[in-house]
C-alpha positions in Angstrom: 44.2 -30.5 -21.5 41.6 -33.4 -22.0 42.6 -35.6 -25.0 46.1 -34.0 -25.2 49.2 -35.9 -25.6 50.6 -34.7 -22.1 47.4 -35.9 -20.5 47.4 -39.3 -22.1 51.0 -39.6 -20.9 50.3 -38.6 -17.4 47.4 -40.9 -17.2 49.4 -43.8 -18.5 52.1 -42.9 -16.0 49.7 -42.8 -13.1 48.0 -46.2 -14.1 51.5 -47.8 -14.4 52.5 -46.4 -11.1 49.3 -47.8 -9.5 49.9 -51.3 -10.7 53.5 -51.2 -9.6 52.5 -50.0 -6.2 49.6 -52.7 -6.0 51.9 -55.5 -6.9 54.7 -54.3 -4.5 52.3 -53.7 -1.7 50.6 -57.3 -2.1 53.9 -59.0 -2.3 55.3 -57.2 0.8 52.4 -57.5 2.9 53.8 -59.2 6.3 50.5 -60.9 6.9 47.8 -62.2 4.6 44.9 -60.3 6.6 47.0 -57.3 6.8 46.7 -55.9 3.4 49.3 -53.1 3.3 51.2 -50.6 5.3 50.0 -47.8 3.0 47.9 -48.0 -0.2 48.3 -45.1 -2.7 47.4 -47.2 -5.8 43.7 -46.6 -5.6 44.2 -43.0 -5.0 46.3 -42.7 -8.1 43.6 -44.4 -10.1 41.0 -42.0 -8.7 43.0 -39.1 -9.8 43.3 -40.7 -13.3 39.4 -40.9 -13.5 39.0 -37.3 -12.2 41.5 -35.8 -14.8 40.0 -37.9 -17.6 37.1 -36.6 -19.9 33.7 -38.1 -18.7 33.2 -40.0 -22.0 36.1 -42.0 -21.1 35.1 -43.0 -17.8 33.6 -46.4 -18.5 36.7 -47.5 -20.4 39.1 -46.2 -17.8 36.9 -47.8 -15.0 37.2 -51.2 -16.8 40.8 -50.7 -17.4 41.4 -49.8 -13.7 39.7 -53.0 -12.5 41.5 -55.2 -15.1 45.0 -53.6 -14.1 44.2 -54.3 -10.4 42.9 -57.8 -11.1 46.2 -58.3 -12.8 48.2 -57.0 -10.0 46.7 -59.2 -7.6 47.2 -62.4 -9.9 50.9 -61.2 -10.5 51.4 -60.8 -6.7 50.3 -64.5 -6.4 46.9 -63.9 -4.4 44.9 -66.2 -6.2 41.7 -65.6 -8.3 39.2 -64.9 -5.5 41.2 -62.6 -3.5 42.5 -60.8 -6.8 38.8 -60.5 -8.0 37.7 -59.0 -4.8 40.7 -56.8 -4.4 40.0 -55.4 -7.9 36.4 -54.9 -7.1 37.0 -53.2 -3.6 39.5 -50.6 -5.3 37.3 -49.8 -8.5 34.2 -49.4 -6.3 36.3 -47.0 -4.1 37.6 -44.9 -7.0 34.0 -44.7 -8.6 32.4 -43.7 -5.2 34.9 -40.8 -4.8 34.4 -39.7 -8.2 30.7 -39.7 -8.0 30.5 -38.0 -4.7 33.0 -35.3 -5.6 31.9 -34.7 -9.3 28.5 -36.3 -9.9 30.3 -37.8 -12.8 30.4 -34.5 -14.4 33.1 -32.9 -16.5 34.3 -30.3 -14.1 37.2 -31.2 -11.8 36.2 -31.3 -8.1 37.0 -28.2 -5.9 38.4 -28.0 -2.4 37.8 -24.1 -1.8 35.0 -24.0 0.8 33.9 -25.8 3.9 31.1 -27.4 1.9 33.7 -28.8 -0.6 35.7 -29.9 2.4 32.7 -31.7 4.1 32.1 -33.5 0.6 35.7 -34.4 0.4 35.7 -36.0 3.9 32.4 -38.0 3.3 33.6 -39.1 -0.1 37.0 -40.6 1.2 35.5 -42.1 4.2 32.7 -43.8 2.6 34.8 -45.0 -0.4 37.3 -46.5 2.3 34.7 -48.1 4.3 33.2 -49.5 1.1 36.7 -50.9 0.1 37.2 -52.4 3.5 34.0 -54.1 3.5 34.4 -55.7 0.0 37.9 -56.7 1.1 36.7 -58.3 4.4 34.1 -60.3 2.5 36.8 -61.4 0.1 39.1 -62.7 2.6 36.2 -64.6 4.3 35.5 -66.2 1.0 39.2 -66.9 0.8 39.3 -68.8 4.1 40.2 -66.0 6.5 38.7 -65.9 9.9 39.1 -62.3 11.5 37.2 -60.1 9.2 37.1 -56.9 11.3 40.7 -56.3 11.4 41.4 -56.3 7.6 38.1 -54.1 7.2 39.5 -51.5 9.7 43.0 -51.6 8.1 42.0 -51.3 4.5 39.5 -48.5 5.4 42.2 -46.7 7.4 45.0 -47.1 4.8 42.7 -46.2 1.9 41.4 -43.1 3.7 44.9 -41.8 4.5 46.1 -42.5 0.9 43.1 -40.7 -0.5 43.4 -37.7 2.1 47.0 -37.3 1.1 47.0 -37.6 -2.7 43.5 -36.6 -3.8 43.9 -32.9 -3.0 46.7 -32.7 -5.5 44.1 -33.2 -8.4 41.5 -30.9 -7.0 41.0 -27.2 -7.6 42.2 -25.2 -4.6 42.0 -21.6 -3.5 44.5 -19.3 -5.4 47.4 -18.3 -3.3 48.5 -14.6 -3.7 50.5 -14.2 -0.6 54.1 -13.2 -0.3 56.8 -14.7 2.0 60.3 -13.9 2.3 63.3 -16.3 1.6 64.3 -16.3 5.3 60.8 -17.8 6.1 61.0 -20.3 3.5 64.6 -21.4 4.5 63.5 -21.5 8.1 60.5 -23.7 7.5 62.2 -26.1 5.2 65.0 -26.5 7.8 62.7 -27.1 10.6 60.7 -29.5 8.6 63.8 -31.4 7.5 64.9 -31.5 11.2 61.5 -32.5 12.4 61.1 -35.2 9.7 64.6 -36.7 10.6 63.8 -36.6 14.3 60.3 -38.2 13.8 61.5 -40.9 11.3 64.6 -41.8 13.4 62.6 -42.3 16.6 61.1 -45.5 17.9 57.9 -46.5 19.6 59.3 -45.5 22.9 60.0 -41.8 21.7 56.7 -40.3 20.8 57.9 -37.3 18.7 55.8 -37.7 15.7 53.7 -34.7 16.9 56.7 -32.4 16.0 55.6 -32.6 12.4 52.0 -31.4 13.0 52.8 -27.7 13.7 55.3 -27.6 10.8 52.4 -29.0 8.5 50.0 -26.3 9.9 52.7 -23.7 9.2 52.8 -24.8 5.6 49.1 -24.7 5.3 48.9 -21.3 6.9 51.7 -19.5 5.2 52.3 -21.2 1.8 50.2 -22.2 -1.1 47.9 -25.3 -0.7 49.9 -27.3 -3.2 53.1 -26.7 -1.3 51.4 -28.0 1.8 49.9 -30.9 -0.2 53.3 -31.9 -1.4 54.8 -31.7 2.0 52.0 -34.0 3.3 52.7 -36.6 0.5 56.5 -36.5 1.6 55.5 -37.3 5.1 53.1 -40.0 4.0 55.5 -41.6 1.8 58.4 -41.4 4.4 56.2 -42.7 7.1 55.0 -45.6 5.0 58.5 -46.6 4.0 60.0 -46.6 7.5 57.0 -48.5 8.8 57.1 -51.0 6.1 60.8 -51.6 7.4 59.7 -51.9 11.0 61.3 -48.6 12.0 60.0 -45.3 13.1 57.4 -44.6 15.9 55.0 -46.8 14.3 57.1 -49.8 13.3 55.9 -52.0 16.1 52.3 -52.3 14.7 51.8 -55.9 13.2 49.0 -58.2 12.0 48.7 -59.4 15.5 48.1 -55.8 16.8 44.7 -55.1 18.3 42.1 -52.8 16.7 43.0 -50.1 19.3 46.7 -50.5 18.4 45.9 -50.0 14.7 44.4 -46.7 15.7 47.8 -45.6 16.9 49.4 -46.6 13.6 51.4 -44.6 11.0 48.2 -44.6 8.8 46.1 -42.9 11.6 49.0 -40.3 12.1 49.0 -39.7 8.1 45.2 -39.6 7.8 44.7 -37.2 10.8 47.6 -35.0 9.6 46.4 -34.9 6.0 42.7 -34.1 6.9 44.0 -31.3 9.6 46.4 -29.8 7.0 43.6 -29.6 4.2 41.2 -28.2 6.8 43.8 -25.7 7.8 44.4 -24.7 4.1 40.7 -24.2 3.5 40.5 -22.1 6.5 43.3 -20.0 5.6 42.1 -19.5 2.1 38.7 -18.3 3.6 40.4 -16.0 5.8 42.7 -14.7 3.0 39.6 -14.1 1.0 37.7 -12.4 3.7 40.7 -10.2 4.3 41.0 -9.4 0.7 37.3 -8.5 0.5 37.4 -6.4 3.6 40.4 -4.5 2.2 38.5 -4.0 -1.1 35.4 -2.8 0.7 37.4 -0.4 2.8 39.1 0.9 -0.3 35.8 1.3 -2.1 34.1 2.8 1.0 36.9 5.2 1.4 36.8 6.4 -2.2 33.0 6.5 -2.0 33.1 8.7 1.1 35.9 10.9 -0.3 33.9 11.4 -3.6 30.6 12.2 -1.9 31.2 15.8 -2.3 27.4 16.7 -1.9 27.2 14.6 1.3 29.1 15.1 4.6 30.0 12.2 6.9 30.8 13.3 10.5 31.7 10.6 13.1 31.8 11.5 16.8 32.5 9.5 20.1 29.9 9.4 22.8 30.9 12.8 24.3 30.2 14.3 20.8 33.9 14.9 19.8 34.4 14.8 16.1 36.7 11.8 15.2 36.3 11.9 11.4 35.4 14.7 9.0 35.1 13.7 5.4 36.0 15.8 2.4 32.3 16.4 1.8 31.9 17.9 5.1 34.9 20.2 4.6 33.3 21.3 1.2 29.8 21.6 2.7 30.6 23.3 5.9 33.8 25.2 5.1 36.0 23.8 7.9 39.0 21.4 7.5 39.3 18.2 9.3 42.4 19.4 11.0 40.3 22.2 12.6 37.7 20.1 13.9 38.7 16.5 14.5 39.4 16.0 18.3 38.7 19.8 18.8 35.1 20.5 18.4 31.6 18.9 18.5 28.9 19.3 15.9 26.8 21.7 18.0 28.5 24.8 16.6 27.1 23.7 13.1 23.4 23.9 14.5 21.4 26.9 14.9 21.1 27.5 18.6 17.3 28.3 18.5 16.5 25.0 16.9 18.6 23.1 19.4 16.9 24.9 22.2 13.5 24.2 20.6 14.3 20.6 20.3 15.6 20.4 23.8 12.6 21.9 25.2 10.5 19.5 23.3 12.5 16.5 24.5 12.7 17.9 28.2 16.5 17.7 28.2 19.6 20.2 28.3 20.5 21.7 24.9 23.5 19.5 24.4 24.7 17.0 21.9 22.1 14.5 23.5 19.4 16.6 21.5 20.9 15.1 18.2 21.4 11.6 19.5 18.5 11.2 21.8 16.4 9.0 19.4 19.3 6.5 18.7 20.3 6.5 22.3 16.6 5.2 23.0 17.1 2.3 20.7 16.1 3.6 17.2 18.4 2.3 14.4 18.4 5.8 12.7 17.1 9.2 13.2 16.6 11.5 10.4 15.3 15.1 10.4 15.8 18.5 9.0 18.1 21.0 10.6 19.5 24.4 10.0 23.4 24.2 9.7 25.5 27.4 10.0 28.6 27.3 7.8 32.1 28.8 8.6 31.4 32.0 6.8 28.0 32.4 8.7 25.7 31.4 5.8 22.9 29.0 6.5 21.6 26.0 4.8 18.9 23.4 5.3 20.2 20.0 5.7 18.9 16.4 6.2 20.8 14.9 9.2 20.8 11.1 9.6 22.2 10.1 12.9 23.3 6.2 13.4 24.8 4.7 16.4 27.7 2.2 16.1 26.8 -0.5 18.8 28.8 -3.2 20.5 27.9 -6.8 20.8 25.5 -5.9 23.7 23.8 -3.3 21.7 25.4 -0.3 23.5 26.4 2.7 21.5 30.1 3.1 20.9 30.2 6.1 18.6 27.9 8.0 16.3 27.9 8.5 12.5 26.2 11.8 11.1 25.4 11.9 7.5 24.5 15.3 6.3 23.0 16.1 3.0 22.3 19.8 1.8 18.6 19.8 1.0 18.2 23.6 0.7 17.3 23.8 -3.0 15.2 20.5 -2.6 13.0 22.0 0.2 12.7 25.3 -1.6 11.5 23.2 -4.7 9.2 21.1 -2.6 7.6 24.4 -1.3 7.4 25.8 -4.8 5.7 22.4 -5.9 3.2 22.6 -3.0 2.3 26.2 -3.9 1.9 25.1 -7.7 -0.2 22.1 -6.7 -2.6 24.3 -4.6 -2.7 26.8 -7.5 -3.6 23.9 -9.9 -6.0 22.6 -7.6 -7.8 26.0 -7.4 -7.6 26.1 -11.3 -9.1 22.6 -11.5 -11.8 23.6 -9.1 -12.8 26.7 -11.0 -12.6 24.6 -14.4 -15.1 22.2 -12.8 -17.4 24.9 -11.8 -17.1 26.5 -15.2 -17.8 23.2 -16.8 -20.7 22.6 -14.6 -22.1 26.0 -15.3 -21.5 25.3 -19.0 -23.6 22.1 -18.8 -26.3 23.7 -17.0 -26.3 26.6 -19.5 -26.4 24.1 -22.4 -29.2 22.2 -20.8 -31.2 25.2 -20.0 -30.7 26.8 -23.4 -31.5 23.5 -25.2 -34.7 23.3 -23.3 -35.6 26.9 -24.0 -34.9 26.3 -27.7 -36.8 23.1 -28.0 -40.2 24.4 -27.7 -40.1 27.3 -30.2 -38.1 24.9 -32.7 -40.8 22.3 -32.3 -43.4 24.8 -33.2 -41.4 26.2 -36.2 -41.0 22.7 -37.6 -44.7 21.7 -37.0 -46.1 25.0 -38.7 -43.5 24.5 -41.5 -45.0 21.0 -42.1 -48.5 22.5 -42.0 -47.5 25.1 -44.5 -45.8 22.6 -46.8 -48.8 20.3 -46.8 -52.0 22.4 -46.5 -50.8 25.4 -48.8 -48.6 23.5 -51.2 -51.0 24.0 -54.0 -51.0 27.6 -53.5 -47.1 28.0 -53.4 -45.0 28.6 -56.2 -42.0 26.5 -56.9 -39.8 29.1 -55.4 -42.0 29.5 -52.3 -42.1 25.6 -52.0 -38.3 25.4 -52.1 -38.0 28.2 -49.4 -40.5 26.2 -47.1 -38.5 23.1 -47.6 -35.4 24.9 -46.7 -37.0 26.1 -43.5 -38.1 22.7 -42.7 -34.6 21.2 -43.2 -32.8 23.9 -41.2 -35.4 23.5 -38.4 -35.0 19.8 -38.4 -31.2 20.4 -38.1 -31.6 22.7 -35.2 -33.9 20.3 -33.6 -31.4 17.5 -33.9 -28.7 19.7 -32.6 -30.8 20.6 -29.5 -31.5 16.9 -29.1 -27.8 16.2 -29.3 -27.0 19.1 -26.7 -29.6 17.6 -24.3 -28.3 14.1 -24.7 -24.8 15.2 -24.3 -25.7 17.0 -21.0 -27.3 13.7 -19.7 -24.3 11.7 -20.7 -21.9 14.0 -19.1 -23.9 14.1 -15.9 -24.4 10.4 -15.9 -28.1 11.0 -16.1 -28.8 9.0 -19.3 -32.0 7.3 -18.2 -33.0 4.5 -20.5 -36.5 3.0 -20.9 -35.4 -0.6 -20.9 -37.8 -2.6 -22.7 -37.5 -5.7 -24.9 -36.6 -4.2 -28.3 -35.9 -5.6 -31.7 -32.6 -4.1 -33.0 -33.7 -4.7 -36.5 -36.3 -2.1 -36.0 -33.8 0.6 -35.1 -31.9 -0.3 -38.3 -34.8 -0.1 -40.5 -36.0 3.3 -39.1 -32.5 4.8 -39.4 -31.6 3.5 -42.8 -35.1 4.7 -44.1 -34.3 8.2 -42.6 -30.9 8.6 -44.3 -32.2 7.0 -47.6 -32.9 10.5 -49.2 -29.5 11.8 -48.3 -27.8 8.7 -49.7 -29.7 9.0 -52.9 -28.8 12.6 -53.4 -25.2 11.7 -53.0 -25.5 8.7 -55.4 -24.4 6.4 -52.3 -25.5 2.9 -52.7 -26.6 1.6 -49.2 -27.0 -2.1 -48.5 -28.8 -3.5 -45.4 -28.6 -6.9 -44.2 -30.5 -8.0 -41.1 -31.4 -11.4 -39.7 -34.8 -13.1 -40.3 -35.3 -13.7 -36.6 -35.8 -10.9 -34.1 -32.7 -9.5 -32.5 -34.0 -8.8 -29.0 -32.3 -7.0 -26.2 -33.3 -4.8 -23.2 -32.8 -1.2 -24.3 -34.3 2.1 -25.2 -35.8 2.1 -28.6 -35.3 5.8 -29.1 -31.8 5.8 -28.0 -31.0 2.8 -30.1 -32.3 4.5 -33.1 -30.3 7.5 -32.3 -27.2 5.5 -32.1 -27.8 3.6 -35.4 -28.8 6.8 -37.2 -25.8 8.5 -36.1 -23.5 5.8 -37.5 -25.4 5.5 -40.6 -25.7 9.3 -41.3 -22.0 9.7 -40.7 -21.3 6.9 -43.2 -23.3 8.7 -46.0 -22.2 12.1 -45.0 -18.4 11.4 -45.0 -18.6 9.0 -48.1 -17.7 9.9 -51.6 -19.7 10.5 -54.7 -21.1 7.0 -56.0 -19.8 5.4 -53.0 -21.3 2.7 -50.9 -22.4 1.9 -47.3 -23.1 -1.6 -45.9 -25.2 -1.9 -42.9 -25.1 -5.4 -41.4 -26.8 -6.7 -38.4 -25.8 -10.4 -37.1 -26.0 -12.4 -33.9 -22.9 -14.1 -32.6 -23.3 -16.2 -29.5 -24.9 -14.1 -26.9 -24.3 -10.6 -28.6 -25.5 -8.4 -31.3 -23.1 -7.0 -33.8 -24.1 -4.1 -35.9 -21.4 -3.1 -38.5 -21.6 0.1 -40.6 -18.9 0.1 -43.4 -18.3 3.0 -45.9 -16.0 3.7 -48.6 -15.5 7.3 -47.6 -12.4 9.5 -47.0 -11.4 7.7 -43.7 -9.9 9.3 -40.7 -6.3 10.4 -40.4 -4.2 8.1 -38.4 -3.0 10.8 -35.9 -6.6 11.9 -35.2 -8.1 8.5 -34.6 -7.4 8.5 -30.9 -9.5 11.7 -30.4 -12.4 10.4 -32.6 -14.9 10.0 -29.5 -14.1 13.2 -27.7 -16.9 15.7 -27.6 -16.9 18.5 -30.2 -14.0 16.8 -32.2 -14.2 17.1 -35.9 -11.7 15.6 -38.3 -9.3 17.7 -40.3 -11.0 16.2 -43.5 -14.4 17.3 -42.5 -13.2 20.9 -42.0 -11.3 20.8 -45.3 -14.4 19.5 -47.2 -16.7 21.9 -45.3 -18.9 18.8 -44.1 -21.6 20.0 -41.6 -21.6 18.7 -38.2 -21.0 19.6 -34.4 -18.6 16.8 -33.4 -21.1 15.3 -30.9 -22.5 12.5 -32.8 -19.9 9.7 -32.0 -19.5 11.0 -28.4 -23.1 10.4 -27.8 -23.0 7.0 -29.8 -20.3 5.8 -27.3 -22.4 7.0 -24.3 -25.6 5.4 -25.6 -23.4 2.0 -26.2 -22.0 2.0 -22.8 -25.4 2.6 -21.2 -26.6 -0.5 -22.8 -23.4 -2.4 -21.6 -22.0 -2.5 -25.1 -19.0 -1.1 -26.9 -18.1 0.7 -30.2 -15.2 -0.2 -32.2 -13.9 1.2 -35.3 -11.3 0.6 -38.1 -10.4 3.2 -40.4 -7.6 4.0 -43.1 -7.4 7.3 -44.9 -8.6 7.2 -48.6 -10.1 3.6 -47.8 -13.0 4.0 -45.5 -14.2 3.4 -42.0 -16.0 0.5 -40.3 -17.9 1.1 -37.1 -19.0 -2.0 -35.1 -21.5 -1.7 -32.1 -21.6 -4.8 -30.0 -24.1 -5.2 -27.4 -25.4 -8.1 -25.1 -28.7 -9.7 -26.0 -31.6 -10.1 -23.6 -30.5 -11.8 -20.3 -26.8 -11.5 -21.1 -25.7 -8.4 -19.7 -22.3 -9.5 -18.7 -21.5 -11.4 -22.0 -18.1 -10.7 -23.5 -18.5 -9.3 -27.1 -16.1 -10.8 -29.7 -13.4 -8.6 -31.0 -13.8 -7.2 -34.4 -11.4 -8.6 -37.0 -8.9 -6.0 -38.4 -9.1 -5.2 -42.0 -5.9 -5.2 -44.0 -4.1 -2.1 -44.6 -2.6 0.7 -42.5 -5.5 0.9 -40.1 -5.8 1.5 -36.3 -8.5 0.2 -34.0 -9.9 2.2 -31.1 -11.7 0.3 -28.6 -13.9 1.8 -26.0 -15.1 -0.3 -23.1 -17.4 0.6 -20.3 
């Protein structure tokens, strides 16, 4: 309602009422040093500031101070007193506002004990501040006794704020119901009590009659109703006291400080803070009861809906006191058949109870089930075999919990029963399956080991005759070339090529066996990686020439030194370059670039070939894997080259990356630390544009 016409009218009315009450209070004060019998003016201005938007706070504060200054001058109190009076009341309002809202936009609340403590501290501190400023003002204006006005102002302002301020604060919602008879009885007794109290004099201490009636309102009715009753009591008490009547009419300006503590304002302040505290307490109690009822309803619904779980409550002797619908469904008994008539023992298989009792060394009774929680355990969970009403058996997981008193002694037991028959059967099946899988894996490992040994043995056995065949073929081609016809020369060259292929295959198989066994022993010497590049590119230059593949090689002028095995490094480069030529297109190109970046060497082999299908790129470095395009175009190979390349790279503490797109080509990058930089981190390879995927392999 901020900024609305109704709000502006309310604020204007409250400010007008505050100024009128201030003028009236200052004019009717019986003693110059006794400021007023009651002081609601500042409380009203505080309410205006609380209800106003924060952006209007400064303007309203200045307006409040100006109005109160004007009220003092109109009442004839002089410039000094009126200025101090305006300052005291403005400071009080600002302190309450700051403490309760932090000068924020939200209205302050009075719903929790934290809110209540903040409320008390705010009005007490603000009242003391107003009293101190007023006392100083009276001293500057020629007054002598400063303590009496300080205490009186603090007390009157505290009482007024305690009575009026809760009306502007957010309080707990009241959803209670009360009969018309209760409302009529309360109002009748309240009217009678107020009449009795207000008509008494100082010799008849009957003011206490109002306190239980105010507490009744705070306990049974809404907080707003209790606040309004408290306002009526405060206004009535202030009017009677101002007229010198009522139980506190004897208090005057000459009264002692102790007598001021027995004034109407003390009674109003104590009644107000007690009533507000009672309202907060009753709000807490109502909220707690509501949450308890909601939790009870939810718990009941949860337990009733838990058809797969049985809840059975028993007393200390084991007699069943509660049997949930889930228990009825699980065991086949009804609650009427078992509650107060049975213990859970008939549900147990007797042999298990006897065995458990013998294990614990106790008689086979209900103590067998509750023994662990009787010994202090919070919960005991174990599997039992339960017998249903029809005689069928099921495996259950039984959790027993003791409900204890404040001294920790068990008062009753709660048994939570879950049917785990299928779960236990599934677990046994899973254990059996895992055992079978373990046996299968062991057999596979043995077969793999046997296969590796076979490959290694066969490769060694093939190596010697193949070496002889290749050697004799070279002799035949060199020494007898002049005596061979063209057809015979071609046959010798074909034998030589196929012998070399077989020899390379044997070498691949031997290297694969070493990689798989982790036995790839390197001859680590200082090696110039440029030499491996030159040897590999020279070896594949003939195949590149036959396929019309242009090969461009770029190496640095300075040596690229690293600790490695020259033969294996040549093997790595040769596999990468030969693949680039073999999988290239007719009249394509291959770029071989060796560069040094920081502490690492980077060899990049880029081709313009057929590329690798996206769905196959994740398997590229698997042994014996061949691309579907290689099979489709009948390109020779074993699928071992890249697997061996990765093994050699990792043995040199390097890595192999690739970027490929079908129909565009493939780029392989070998990154390896230079001499003395084994742990160097190689830079990442930039991704080429296009629909490509990068596969990284780290050691």
